[in-house]
C-alpha positions as a printed Julia matrix, in Angstrom:
362×3 Matrix{Float64}:
 -29.76  -15.71  -16.59
 -31.57  -16.03  -20.19
 -29.54  -16.48  -23.13
 -30.96  -15.15  -26.54
 -31.53  -17.28  -29.14
 -29.82  -15.72  -31.89
 -26.51  -13.22  -31.26
 -26.91   -9.74  -32.66
 -23.77   -7.84  -34.47
 -23.79   -5.69  -31.26
 -23.42   -9.24  -29.21
 -20.15  -10.08  -31.37
 -18.59   -6.63  -30.82
 -19.04   -6.63  -27.45
 -17.64  -10.17  -27.09
 -14.86   -9.18  -29.2
 -14.31   -6.65  -26.34
 -14.31   -9.15  -23.73
 -11.46  -10.99  -25.64
  -9.26   -8.38  -26.0
  -9.78   -7.45  -22.64
  -9.27  -10.89  -20.67
  -6.04  -11.36  -23.22
  -4.61   -8.16  -21.69
  -5.9    -8.88  -18.09
  -4.03  -12.03  -18.48
  -0.77  -10.13  -19.81
  -0.87   -7.72  -16.99
  -0.91  -10.94  -14.23
   2.24  -12.47  -16.31
   4.0    -9.64  -16.27
   3.35   -9.17  -12.34
   4.79  -12.94  -12.13
   7.67  -12.41  -13.83
   8.67   -9.81  -11.18
   8.27  -12.13   -8.38
   8.97  -15.67   -6.99
   7.61  -18.5    -5.05
   3.91  -18.5    -3.87
   2.9   -15.09   -5.58
   4.26  -15.76   -8.84
   2.07  -19.09   -8.88
  -0.91  -17.14   -7.92
  -0.28  -14.56  -10.38
   0.03  -17.06  -13.44
  -2.74  -19.0   -11.93
  -5.45  -15.91  -12.56
  -3.36  -15.49  -16.25
  -4.62  -19.22  -17.03
  -7.97  -18.22  -15.36
  -8.29  -15.22  -17.74
  -7.08  -17.79  -20.49
  -9.72  -19.84  -20.13
 -12.29  -16.94  -20.23
 -10.85  -15.91  -23.36
 -10.97  -19.21  -25.14
 -15.38  -19.32  -24.02
 -15.33  -16.05  -26.0
 -13.07  -17.36  -28.46
 -15.45  -20.2   -29.33
 -18.78  -17.76  -29.23
 -16.91  -15.93  -32.26
 -16.26  -19.02  -33.98
 -12.5   -18.32  -34.1
  -9.79  -15.41  -34.29
 -11.91  -12.5   -35.74
 -10.14  -10.58  -38.42
 -10.63   -7.41  -36.49
 -10.93   -6.65  -32.84
 -11.36   -3.41  -30.64
  -8.49   -2.25  -28.48
  -8.64   -2.95  -24.99
 -10.43   -0.87  -22.21
  -8.2     2.34  -21.33
  -7.71    0.83  -17.86
  -6.26   -2.36  -18.94
  -3.58   -0.72  -21.01
  -2.41    1.29  -18.18
  -2.37   -1.46  -15.92
  -0.23   -3.62  -18.66
   2.14   -0.86  -18.83
   2.59   -0.28  -15.24
   3.25   -3.76  -14.59
   5.51   -3.9   -17.44
   7.52   -1.39  -16.26
   7.28   -1.42  -12.39
   5.75   -4.13  -11.46
   4.34   -2.09   -8.16
   1.9    -2.26   -5.17
   0.18    0.45   -7.33
  -0.93   -1.96  -10.28
  -2.31   -4.69   -7.59
  -4.0    -2.06   -6.02
  -5.48   -0.8    -9.73
  -6.19   -4.36  -10.27
  -8.07   -4.88   -7.2
 -10.48   -2.0    -8.3
 -10.47   -3.31  -11.93
 -11.7    -6.66  -10.72
 -14.17   -5.45   -8.5
 -15.99   -3.97  -11.37
 -16.77   -7.33  -13.38
 -19.0    -6.97  -16.77
 -19.93  -10.66  -16.43
 -23.07  -10.22  -13.63
 -25.45   -9.3   -16.42
 -23.98  -10.73  -19.53
 -25.93  -13.44  -20.88
 -23.81  -14.81  -22.86
 -21.31  -15.35  -20.0
 -21.12  -18.67  -17.91
 -21.85  -18.6   -13.94
 -18.45  -19.73  -13.54
 -17.02  -17.32  -15.31
 -18.94  -14.57  -13.03
 -17.83  -16.3    -9.93
 -14.27  -16.55  -11.48
 -14.23  -12.85  -11.54
 -16.05  -12.24   -8.13
 -12.91  -15.05   -6.42
 -10.21  -12.84   -8.86
 -11.33   -9.76   -6.61
 -10.52  -11.56   -3.42
  -7.27  -12.78   -4.48
  -5.75   -9.7    -5.73
  -6.93   -8.08   -2.71
  -5.24  -10.57   -1.14
  -1.74  -10.19   -3.23
  -2.18   -6.24   -2.63
  -2.95   -6.72    1.17
   0.95   -8.86    1.3
   2.53   -5.89   -0.87
   0.75   -3.31    1.64
   2.18   -4.61    4.68
   5.26   -4.94    3.44
   5.0    -1.43    2.59
   3.56    0.18    5.79
   6.57    0.99    7.41
   7.88    2.87    5.08
   5.32    3.92    3.35
   3.71    5.36    6.16
   6.8     7.15    7.02
   7.08    8.61    3.35
   3.87   10.04    2.97
   3.49   11.51    6.43
   6.68   13.31    5.86
   5.4    14.54    2.7
   2.23   15.85    4.07
   4.05   17.45    7.01
   6.39   19.16    4.86
   3.73   20.31    2.67
   1.17   21.61    5.03
   3.28   22.82    8.24
   6.06   24.34    5.4
   3.25   26.29    3.52
   1.6    27.3     6.56
   4.7    28.69    8.2
   5.67   31.15    4.72
   2.4    32.27    4.79
   2.17   32.8     8.54
   5.56   34.37    7.97
   4.9    36.25    4.94
   1.71   37.77    6.11
   3.33   39.98    8.91
   4.8    41.91    5.99
   8.33   40.72    6.57
  10.54   40.88    3.54
  10.84   37.92    0.72
  14.58   37.06    2.15
  13.24   36.79    5.77
  10.17   34.5     4.31
  12.51   32.21    2.3
  14.84   32.21    5.67
  11.91   30.82    7.4
  10.99   28.39    4.97
  14.42   26.69    4.44
  14.8    26.91    8.21
  11.65   25.36    8.73
  12.44   22.59    5.76
  15.74   21.51    7.88
  13.94   21.67   11.27
  10.93   19.55   10.59
  13.3    17.01    8.42
  15.64   16.16   11.05
  13.04   16.01   13.46
  10.51   13.99   11.84
  13.31   12.06   10.46
  14.73   11.02   14.29
  11.21   10.63   15.55
  10.53    8.28   13.22
  13.87    6.09   13.8
  13.05    6.2    17.39
   9.56    5.29   17.18
  10.2     2.07   14.69
  13.33    1.37   16.6
  11.2     1.08   20.09
   8.42   -0.93   18.36
  10.82   -3.71   16.63
  12.15   -3.83   20.35
   9.0    -4.2    22.06
   8.08   -6.85   19.56
  11.39   -8.79   19.77
  10.71   -8.76   23.63
   7.39  -10.57   22.68
   9.03  -13.36   20.54
   9.02  -16.76   21.46
  12.68  -17.81   23.13
  14.71  -21.31   23.4
  15.52  -20.66   26.72
  13.96  -23.71   27.94
  14.49  -25.97   25.05
  17.5   -28.11   26.47
  15.3   -29.37   29.36
  12.19  -30.2    27.65
  13.04  -34.42   27.12
  12.73  -34.14   31.27
   8.87  -32.8    31.07
   6.31  -35.49   31.87
   4.41  -36.21   28.56
   1.25  -36.03   29.86
   1.58  -33.43   32.33
   3.9   -30.69   31.16
   3.7   -26.86   32.03
   4.89  -26.41   28.54
   1.07  -26.63   27.53
   0.88  -23.21   29.86
   3.32  -21.68   27.53
   1.72  -22.14   24.35
  -1.83  -21.25   26.18
   0.09  -17.76   27.25
   0.35  -17.58   23.2
  -3.65  -17.74   22.83
  -3.81  -21.14   22.27
  -7.0   -23.07   23.39
  -6.15  -25.4    26.46
  -6.93  -28.5    24.39
  -4.53  -27.38   21.31
  -2.14  -25.98   23.54
  -1.55  -29.69   25.43
  -1.73  -31.89   22.55
   1.07  -29.25   20.69
   3.02  -29.41   24.19
   2.64  -33.36   23.96
   4.02  -33.72   20.33
   6.83  -31.36   21.41
   7.88  -33.1    24.4
   7.45  -36.36   22.27
  10.02  -34.78   19.9
  12.53  -34.0    22.45
  12.96  -37.2    23.77
  13.25  -38.95   21.05
  16.1   -36.68   19.88
  19.33  -37.3    20.14
  20.85  -36.41   23.62
  24.05  -35.43   22.06
  22.21  -32.83   20.08
  20.69  -29.9    21.19
  17.1   -29.73   20.99
  15.49  -27.07   19.4
  11.6   -26.78   19.73
   9.98  -25.22   16.52
   8.83  -21.61   16.4
   5.78  -20.11   14.94
   6.87  -17.73   12.4
   5.87  -14.1    12.34
   5.7   -11.32    9.81
   5.18   -8.53   12.44
   8.6    -7.02   12.01
   8.1    -7.24    8.42
   5.1    -5.08    8.86
   6.87   -2.05   11.18
   9.61   -1.93    8.77
  13.2    -0.74    9.2
  14.33    1.86   11.99
  16.43    3.25    9.13
  14.88    3.02    6.3
  11.48    4.99    7.94
  13.86    7.52    9.31
  15.5     8.36    6.16
  12.24    7.97    4.0
  10.73   10.46    6.75
  13.7    12.98    6.22
  14.18   13.21    2.5
   9.8    12.9     1.85
   9.71   15.9     4.51
  12.06   17.68    2.61
  10.64   17.19   -0.77
   7.46   18.29    0.47
   8.77   21.36    2.63
  10.59   22.51   -0.39
   7.57   23.05   -2.59
   5.57   25.78   -0.95
   9.51   27.51   -0.37
   9.91   27.53   -4.47
   8.44   30.67   -5.49
  10.65   32.6    -3.1
  14.02   30.46   -4.25
  13.09   31.81   -7.69
  12.69   35.44   -6.9
   8.72   35.95   -6.55
   7.39   37.79   -3.74
   4.13   39.0    -2.21
   0.51   37.93   -3.28
   2.03   36.57   -6.72
   4.27   34.1    -4.48
   1.58   33.04   -2.08
  -0.61   32.1    -4.65
   2.28   30.3    -7.06
   2.89   28.55   -3.82
  -0.76   27.38   -2.87
  -1.18   26.26   -6.81
   2.01   23.56   -5.83
   1.29   22.71   -2.93
  -2.2    22.27   -3.77
  -1.32   19.62   -6.59
   1.37   17.85   -4.43
  -1.49   17.18   -1.71
  -4.1    15.74   -4.63
  -1.65   13.42   -5.39
  -0.17   12.19   -2.46
  -3.66   12.02   -1.46
  -4.73   10.04   -4.78
  -1.84    7.68   -3.82
  -3.21    6.82   -0.5
  -6.67    5.91   -2.04
  -5.05    3.96   -4.45
  -3.01    1.82   -2.08
  -5.59    1.91    0.57
  -8.17    0.28   -1.78
 -10.06    3.27   -1.2
 -11.33    6.21   -3.44
  -8.88    8.15   -5.08
 -10.01   11.45   -5.94
 -11.96   11.33   -2.0
  -8.44   10.94   -0.29
  -7.1    13.97   -2.75
  -9.72   16.36   -1.7
  -9.67   15.58    2.1
  -5.7    16.0     1.78
  -6.18   19.21    0.03
  -9.21   20.45    2.75
  -6.63   19.67    5.41
  -3.76   21.4     4.0
  -5.57   24.53    2.86
  -7.42   24.55    5.9
  -3.98   24.79    8.1
  -2.63   27.35    6.01
  -5.89   29.37    5.94
  -5.3    29.56    9.36
  -1.91   30.62    9.72
  -2.07   33.35    7.12
  -4.97   34.89    9.04
  -2.92   34.74   12.36
   0.07   36.4    10.28
  -2.22   38.91    9.0
  -3.57   39.79   12.71
  -0.06   39.73   14.02
   1.16   41.77   11.56
  -1.41   44.76   12.12
  -0.74   44.59   15.57
   2.72   45.38   15.42
   2.43   47.39   12.31
């Protein structure tokens, strides 16, 4: 990458933008670090320190602090505001996308190390966001599925019933009944699903059933290695681990019960809690299902109620689809439009069936 002999005024303005953006990004990471502890806090502070090194580079090129600097990019300001107020997984998901758009790939005044830093930062932030997604996945899955099921199913229900020509009161009653029945069904189903999955995982966890006899095993030929092989270890690694465990058991105090070390597992964390998933599913289904009914609750009827319901549900589907896109690292607009197409497609089919059914009995 060739460096121009003499920087221009335009170059200096660009350096100023880089400077304020690096400072803003460092603040984002510090704000996020303030809401975390342990390893994640250390990682975020290290990212802020790296952004500080980039800031020093641009300051050196500018010859010190400029008298006037531009505002940071809008996306960076938004990230900082969200990090200060929420410190949520959404911030990390947005930061992941921001780090993927490094301006230093084609910047002649940036060092190769700075460009490499930005690439690595993207992977670091992606890893932190992945941790948050794993912690959130159980409850978030129930929440998003519940909200979307409520939106789509109740919109389809009220439009299908309304298309038959029944009274507005009957449409309203059908919508409320659909809300309660669907929310209770979703909550109960999610509880059973998550509880069953957690019980299945618990049944596969290592136990201490044979720990009290480990000291009696032969150090060189012991079946403990078979246990570790069933857990996916290669034969040589399983035998080496078995020998270490047996040696530790034989060296332990006979008066104290020996407990073999157990590998940590985060699978339960990924699955989430049964009650949390059930409650989220119930509440979010209800919050989604109430939206299509709102026009009838406020006294609207006929085509006006249908159009208002379609607009309200459409906005909600776009919002939930965009949220899923952000958290999954995918394109938010594409996810939002996909949700909208699915919801409107289901509503159109049931509305057409309601019209057909209404004509057939009219």
